[in-house]
N, C-alpha and C positions, 0 to 999 in steps of 0.2 A: 439677611443669609442667613443658612441654617445650617450650623457648624454640627450640627450630628448627621443633617443626611452629606453634606458636603463628605466628611468621614467618614460611613456607610460606601457612599461610591467609590471612594477612594479605593477602601477594603477590599470591596468586591470588586473593581477592575485588577487589581492584583493577587487575588484567586484566580481571574478568569484567564489571566497571563500562567499563573502556574498550572491552572488542568490544562491551557494548551501547548503549553512546552512537554508536562508529562504523555498528554495523550500524542502528539506527531513524535515525541521519540519514543514510546509503545509501537504505534506503526511504522515508524521508520526503520527500526535498528534491524529488521531482517535485510532491507535491501542494501546492495551492495555495488559498485560500479563494478561495469563489466570487467570482469578479473580473467574470464579466462580467455583461450584460444586455442580452436582447431582448425585444422586442414581437413574436410570429408571426401573423400574419392565416390564418385560416382556408384550408389546404393549404400554406401558407408555412412551408421548412424553412430552416436554417444548416447550412454546409457545419460538422464533427467536424474533420475534420481524415484524412490519407492513412494507412494503416497499413499496412504493409511485415513482409516475415518476419521473427519475430523480436523485436520489439515489441508490445506491449499496449497502444491507443487504448482510452483511457479516459475518459469524460466523467461528470461528480458532479453533479445538477441539482437545483433545485427551480421548481414550477409555478405559477402565480396559481390554479388550480384542484385542485391538490395530486391529479393523476392521472398516470400514466405517456407518455409521447410516443410514438410510430412513432418507430424510430431503421433508418434504413434504409441498406444498404449495395450499390454496384453490382457486388461481385463477393463469394460463398458465403467462408465461412469462421466462425469459433466466435465466436457471439456470448450473453451471456448480461448479463440484466438484475437489479438486488436494489433494495427499497426498505428505506431506516432510515432512521429515526427523520427524518421529515420529506424526505429526498435520494434519490433514484431515484441509483444507478450504472450503468454502461452499460459492459462491457468487450470490446470485439472483438479480433480478433485474426485473421492470416492464412497462408496455410504458403507458398504461391508467387503472385508478381506483389505487386500495389499492390490497393488497393482504398481508395474516396472513402468518410466514411461522413456521415450526413445526420441530422438532427434534425427531423424535420415533426410540425406542428403536426396532429394529424388527428381534430379536434373540429370545432365548427359557430361557438366564437366565439373569440375574438381571445385569445390567452392571453402573458402575461409571464412569463420564464426568468430564473432566474438560475443559471449553470451556469463551470465550469471545465473544461479541457482540461487531461490527462496524458498523456504517451508514458512506457510503461514498457518498459525495456528488462529483459525477460526477465533475460538474467543477472543483471545488477546489481542488481535484486529477488530473486531467490537469494540470492547474495550477502550481502547483508544479513538476510533471514531463518535464514540460515546462524551468520550472525556472534550474532544474538539468541538463538538456539537454546544455541549451544557458551557465550555466556557467562552461560546459567543452569543448563548442567551447570555449567562452571567453576565459579560461584559456591558451587554446592552443594556441588563438593569444597572449595572452602576453608573452608565453613562450619564443614564436615565434622573438616578438618583444625585449627581453632581449638578445638574441642571436645574433640578429641581431647589438642592439647596442652594445655588447659586441666583434664585431667580425670585424666590419665597421672603419672605421680607419675617424678622424673628419674633417670633410669640412673647407676648407683652407679659 
């Protein structure tokens, strides 16, 4: 057993755990549970927020009819909507200027929605993601060093 490799491997695993916790915290701190609730009559809307360059305006919601609502912006930008496990998630970003985003009931019946809004700073999301990925790599190296430290015979 090589004690130096073993200690280095354990230290790297501790660093990987710290990187993972910090990265996950940075990435997740803007998301909240579904905190708002509203009833939208046909054609009614709610203001989601104002998008600006370098930030991604995100809304995730569920509706009483379990169908997606129309998301309207007064300026063009990049918008994507996806459905996962009963929730619709819409992410909107704009390159120039600002834009207000609205959630519109485009159905003929009133609906109840539960929603939460998050503004993601793109740079902090990238930093959090890089830290999580880095933690995986550092953790793998730490495990390899621990295995080598246990397998290799000590130097004479």
